[in-house]
Every structure is written in structure tokens, then in C-alpha cells.
Residue, then its C-alpha position, 0 to 999 in steps of 0.5 A: x421783528x417776528x419776535x416783537x410782533x408775533x410773540x405777544x399774539x401767541x402769549x395772549x392766545x395761551x393765557x386764557x387756556x392757562x388761566x382756565x386750567x389753573x383755576x382748577x388746581x389747588x393753590x395757596x389759601x391766601x396770596x398777598x400781592x403787591x408792587x415793590x413800592x407799596x409793600x408794607x401793608x402786605x408785609x404787616x398783614x402777613x405777621x397777623x395771619x394764622x397760617x403763613x401766606x404766599x407773598x408776591x411782589x410784582x417787580x416791573x423790571x423783572x416781571x412776575x415769573x411763571x411760578x408766581x403767576x401760577x400761584x396767583x392764578x390758583x390762590x383762593x384769596x388774593x389780597x392787594x394794596x394796589x391793583x391787580x391786572x385782569x390777566x391774573x384773576x380766575x375764580x379767586x376772591x380779591x380783597x383790596x386794602x388800600x395803602x393810603x389813609x388819606x383818600x387820594x384814590x378817589x381823586x385820582x380815579x375821577x381825574x383820569x375818569x376811566x369807565x367801570x370796565x376799564x378800571x376793573x380790567x386795569x385795577x381789578x374787580x374786587x370781592x371786597x374793599x377795606x375802608x378806614x371807617x363807615x363814613x368812607x364807604x360811599x367814597x370807596x365804593x365809587x372809587x373802586x367801582x364796587x357796590x357799597x355792600x362790598x366795602x367793609x369798614x375795618x380800619x386801616x392796616x397802616x395806621x391802626x397799630x399806632x393806637x395799640x397800647x403795646x405798640x405805642x409803648x415800644x415806639x416810645x422806648x425806641x424814641x427815647x433811646x434815640x433822643x434821651x433829652x425827650x425823657x419826661x417831655x410832651x411830644x407834639x408830632x408834625x406830620x405833613x402830607x403831600x400835595x400836587x402831582x406825584x412824585x413831584x409834590x412838595x410840602x412847603x415848610x416855610x409856611x410853618x413858623x417853628x420859632x413861634x410854635x416853640x415859643x408858645x410851648x411850655x418848658x415840658 
């Protein structure tokens, strides 16, 4: 009972001095921070940085750990594709590379209607937010509670590589090696998204008449 009631008070009392001390230490130049379920964005970004970044995956089951906590506090730049608790922030720049190309963030935020201060405490006060296009700047600014000047229309890290000619050639060779019968054929991609309340959202394939589509396509 004492541990359950007293330890959180002590821990919170120590957190602020720790953060202030850590902010004066030298740490990693860039830290990529993510939850395990949405880690492919940071992993992909890590391959393209000139110097190896520090990569931290915050597993809720095991906790962050003292070493990783200090790395976050002392990092000059933290890049995340989710949120980052306010207790992990000191002086560093905080960049958001949102992990979904469909804009579900705005809908989620407007549904729960957090205040700006609540959102920044829970998800982060971002120095910059990366958006897929200039047209989406106003929506990303509203969803992430930042002024439009902080939103940079630099593309989407998870899908931009799909239009890279070299990467497309690699994908094509991999696909043909797995399904040789597609050689020389046109390939149509059917890519449904999800709808409803996550994680119980299901796409209704019964609404697509695949036989009718197949009949309408040419032999190639």
C-alpha cells in the first residue's frame, strides 16, 4: 500500500530535477521514438539519415527504462510517428511524421475533443509536423494543435518510396518471382482501407463483385 501510494509522488517529485539536469547534458543528435505497433516509419527513416540515429521503441509492457529515458531527455531532435509524453520533453526539437496517409488523426482528435493543453501534454508540443501535401497543411495544423507555419508539406515517409523508379523495379521483380504467371500482365491493385472503430473495423469485401471486374478486364 505504501509503495502504491507513496512511490508515484516521489517519482514525480524527482522527474522535474532530472529533466532539468538532463537538458544540460550532451545526448544523441537525433532520436527516433515510437511505439512498437507503429515503428516502420522511424525504421525506414533511419536508413536515409547520414549519421546513425538513436532508435527507441517504448514498449508499454516493459517500460522505457532509465537509459532510454535519459537519451530522450538529452537528444537534440526527437522524431516520432505517434505521440510523446510531456515528461520526455526538455529543450529538444520535436518532429511529428504521422504514420497514416489517410487523415484519421483529425477525426480522432475532433471526436475526443481534447483541449490544446491536454493534447500537448498527452501527445506533444511539436516543433514541426510533416504533412503529405500543401493542401493538408490546415488540417494537420488543427489536428496537432500547431500554427500552419510549423507544418511542412514534405510528403509521406511510408508511401513516397512507392513512386521511386528503383524501388518500383525491386518490387516488380519480387512480385514476379513469387507469382511468375503475372509476367507480362497488367497488374491492378485493390487496396481497401479500414472504416469504423479501431481495432474492430472491417472492410466488407462482399460489396466488390470480383467476377464482374475480372470479366471486364482484357486477357493481359
